[in-house]
N, C-alpha and C positions, 0 to 999 in steps of 0.2 A: 611740565611738558605734557602735552596732550597726546601727541603721536609718539609711540615708543617702538623699539626694535621688534617687539613681538607682532605689532601690526604689520610691519614690512614683511616679516618672515611669513606670516599667515597669508598676506596678499600674494606673495610670490611662491607659496607652497605648492606641493604636487597635486593637491586636490583639483578636480575639474571645475567646471562652471565658469562664471564671469564675475569674479569678485571685484568690488570697488572699495576704496578707502574713503570714508565720509567722516565728517565731524557733525554731530547732532547733539544739541543741548549741552555743548561744552565737552563732549566725550568723543573720542575717536572710536570707530567701529569698522570692521571689515564685513560687508554684507554682499549678497548676490545682487547684481544690478537690477534684476527683475523685481526685487523687493522694494526698490526705491519708489515705486508707484503706490505703495501702501501709505495710507494717510498718516500713520505714526511717524513716518520719515519726512513729513512735510517740513520744509525749511532746512533740510540737511544740506551741508556744503560738500559737494563731491570734490575730493582732493585729487585722486588719481585712480587708475585701474591697473590690473595686472599687465595688460599689453604695454601701456605707456611706461610704467616703472620697469618692466622687464626689458624694454628697449634701452633704457638708460643703463641698466646693469650689464646688458650684453650677455655674452656667454660665460662670464666670470662666475665662479661659485659664490654664493651669498654667505659670507662669513659673518660672525657676530659683530665684528668691527664695522664691516660695510653696512650691515642692517642698522646699526646705531647711527652711523653717519647719514644714511638716507633718512632715517627718522628725524634727526636733528634738522636737516635741510627742509623736509616737508613741514615740520612743526614751525620752523621760522617763517616759511612762506604763508602758512595759515595765520600766524600771528600778525604778519604784515598786512594781511587782508582784514584783520579785526575779528577773525574767527576764533 
C-alpha cells in the first residue's frame, strides 16, 4: 500500500499551510503545494489536498479507523490510475 493512514492524518493535521498528497516515484508524500513547482517533483501525481479531503470528512473527528479507510480508498484510486 502506497498511501497510509499517517499520510491522511498529516494532510488533515492542525498545521497551517496548503498541504497536498502526492505520489512521486512510487512513494506517497505530503508536501506544501508551493513545493510542487520544484523540479524534483516533476511527474508527481497530485492525489488530493487538505480542502478536498477535509470536505469529504466533514466535521467528524478523524479516528485511526477513518484515516485507514480513507487511505485505502485513496490508494485504490491511485492503483486504478496506474500510479
